[in-house]
C-alpha positions as a LaTeX table, in Angstrom:
\begin{tabular}{lrrr}
\hline
Residue & $x$ (\AA) & $y$ (\AA) & $z$ (\AA) \\
\hline
Unk1 & $-117.82$ & 131.22 & 84.01 \\
Unk2 & $-117.29$ & 132.31 & 80.40 \\
Unk3 & $-114.07$ & 130.32 & 80.22 \\
Unk4 & $-115.83$ & 127.21 & 81.49 \\
Unk5 & $-118.59$ & 127.55 & 78.90 \\
Unk6 & $-116.07$ & 128.14 & 76.11 \\
Unk7 & $-114.00$ & 125.12 & 77.11 \\
Unk8 & $-117.14$ & 122.96 & 77.40 \\
Unk9 & $-118.33$ & 124.04 & 73.97 \\
Unk10 & $-114.95$ & 123.45 & 72.34 \\
Unk11 & $-114.63$ & 120.04 & 73.99 \\
Unk12 & $-118.07$ & 118.97 & 72.82 \\
Unk13 & $-117.32$ & 120.15 & 69.29 \\
Unk14 & $-113.99$ & 118.34 & 69.36 \\
Unk15 & $-115.55$ & 114.98 & 70.25 \\
Unk16 & $-118.66$ & 115.23 & 68.07 \\
Unk17 & $-117.00$ & 114.04 & 64.80 \\
Unk18 & $-115.46$ & 111.09 & 66.63 \\
Unk19 & $-118.84$ & 109.99 & 67.95 \\
Unk20 & $-120.46$ & 110.27 & 64.55 \\
Unk21 & $-117.55$ & 108.54 & 62.81 \\
Unk22 & $-118.02$ & 105.44 & 64.96 \\
Unk23 & $-121.75$ & 105.26 & 64.29 \\
Unk24 & $-122.58$ & 102.57 & 61.75 \\
Unk25 & $-124.09$ & 103.71 & 58.48 \\
Unk26 & $-127.54$ & 102.22 & 58.10 \\
Unk27 & $-130.52$ & 102.73 & 55.85 \\
Unk28 & $-133.03$ & 102.19 & 58.63 \\
Unk29 & $-134.19$ & 105.74 & 59.36 \\
Unk30 & $-136.98$ & 104.66 & 61.71 \\
Unk31 & $-134.65$ & 104.32 & 64.68 \\
Unk32 & $-132.91$ & 107.71 & 64.21 \\
Unk33 & $-134.76$ & 110.88 & 65.04 \\
Unk34 & $-132.99$ & 114.27 & 64.71 \\
Unk35 & $-135.34$ & 115.75 & 67.31 \\
Unk36 & $-134.19$ & 113.11 & 69.82 \\
Unk37 & $-130.49$ & 114.06 & 69.56 \\
Unk38 & $-130.52$ & 117.07 & 71.97 \\
Unk39 & $-132.68$ & 115.17 & 74.46 \\
Unk40 & $-130.33$ & 112.21 & 74.18 \\
Unk41 & $-127.21$ & 114.32 & 74.76 \\
Unk42 & $-128.60$ & 116.52 & 77.52 \\
Unk43 & $-130.80$ & 114.06 & 79.42 \\
Unk44 & $-130.34$ & 110.37 & 78.59 \\
Unk45 & $-126.53$ & 110.24 & 78.38 \\
Unk46 & $-125.99$ & 111.87 & 81.81 \\
Unk47 & $-128.70$ & 109.65 & 83.31 \\
Unk48 & $-127.02$ & 106.64 & 81.74 \\
Unk49 & $-123.68$ & 107.67 & 83.24 \\
Unk50 & $-125.28$ & 108.10 & 86.66 \\
Unk51 & $-126.95$ & 104.71 & 86.31 \\
Unk52 & $-123.63$ & 103.11 & 85.34 \\
Unk53 & $-121.91$ & 104.60 & 88.41 \\
Unk54 & $-124.77$ & 103.59 & 90.73 \\
Unk55 & $-124.85$ & 100.11 & 89.20 \\
Unk56 & $-121.11$ & 99.71 & 89.73 \\
Unk57 & $-121.53$ & 100.66 & 93.39 \\
Unk58 & $-124.42$ & 98.21 & 93.75 \\
Unk59 & $-122.38$ & 95.50 & 92.06 \\
Unk60 & $-119.63$ & 95.96 & 94.64 \\
Unk61 & $-122.18$ & 96.07 & 97.47 \\
Unk62 & $-123.93$ & 92.83 & 96.49 \\
Unk63 & $-120.78$ & 90.94 & 95.51 \\
Unk64 & $-120.67$ & 88.92 & 98.79 \\
Unk65 & $-124.19$ & 87.66 & 98.11 \\
Unk66 & $-123.28$ & 87.03 & 94.50 \\
Unk67 & $-120.31$ & 84.97 & 95.63 \\
Unk68 & $-122.62$ & 82.83 & 97.74 \\
Unk69 & $-125.01$ & 82.31 & 94.87 \\
Unk70 & $-122.24$ & 81.35 & 92.45 \\
Unk71 & $-121.30$ & 78.31 & 94.56 \\
Unk72 & $-124.06$ & 76.28 & 92.92 \\
Unk73 & $-123.83$ & 75.45 & 89.22 \\
Unk74 & $-123.77$ & 77.03 & 86.59 \\
Unk75 & $-121.29$ & 79.37 & 88.42 \\
Unk76 & $-122.12$ & 82.45 & 86.32 \\
Unk77 & $-123.72$ & 84.67 & 88.96 \\
Unk78 & $-121.01$ & 87.35 & 88.75 \\
Unk79 & $-121.39$ & 87.56 & 84.99 \\
Unk80 & $-125.18$ & 87.86 & 85.19 \\
Unk81 & $-125.14$ & 90.48 & 87.94 \\
Unk82 & $-122.36$ & 92.40 & 86.21 \\
Unk83 & $-124.29$ & 92.37 & 82.95 \\
Unk84 & $-127.41$ & 93.76 & 84.60 \\
Unk85 & $-125.83$ & 96.34 & 86.93 \\
Unk86 & $-122.83$ & 97.56 & 84.90 \\
Unk87 & $-122.68$ & 96.37 & 81.29 \\
Unk88 & $-126.27$ & 97.12 & 80.30 \\
Unk89 & $-126.28$ & 100.80 & 81.41 \\
Unk90 & $-122.73$ & 101.33 & 80.13 \\
Unk91 & $-123.69$ & 99.90 & 76.74 \\
Unk92 & $-126.72$ & 102.17 & 76.59 \\
Unk93 & $-124.64$ & 105.19 & 77.55 \\
Unk94 & $-121.41$ & 104.73 & 75.60 \\
Unk95 & $-122.03$ & 102.27 & 72.75 \\
Unk96 & $-125.41$ & 103.40 & 71.42 \\
Unk97 & $-125.21$ & 105.85 & 68.51 \\
Unk98 & $-126.42$ & 109.36 & 69.30 \\
Unk99 & $-130.08$ & 109.80 & 68.44 \\
Unk100 & $-130.78$ & 106.06 & 68.32 \\
Unk101 & $-133.98$ & 105.39 & 70.26 \\
Unk102 & $-133.60$ & 101.64 & 70.40 \\
Unk103 & $-132.46$ & 99.94 & 73.57 \\
Unk104 & $-130.63$ & 96.82 & 72.47 \\
Unk105 & $-127.43$ & 95.22 & 73.64 \\
Unk106 & $-126.11$ & 94.03 & 70.26 \\
Unk107 & $-123.70$ & 96.84 & 69.36 \\
Unk108 & $-120.50$ & 95.85 & 67.61 \\
\hline
\end{tabular}
């Protein structure tokens, strides 16, 4: 158990600078809250990962119905369903900077 905790701690410390290096530098301090960082890492990121996995499974499950609905124009049903079930939770989980409370989809 001690080895697992040590490896987990070292792995998290190894990837922390990479996550912060990719975060854009901004002067807007209203959206970043240092007290939100532990809650974000321990609660919202794992929930976002679980939501992404569940959304991917739902996307596969409803794909026959999506195929039927994409027969009629504008033929973008797969893109819309994929955005809602997979891309939106994955963007929230993996693209949002740590400690950022906003929930937007416009991350570059």
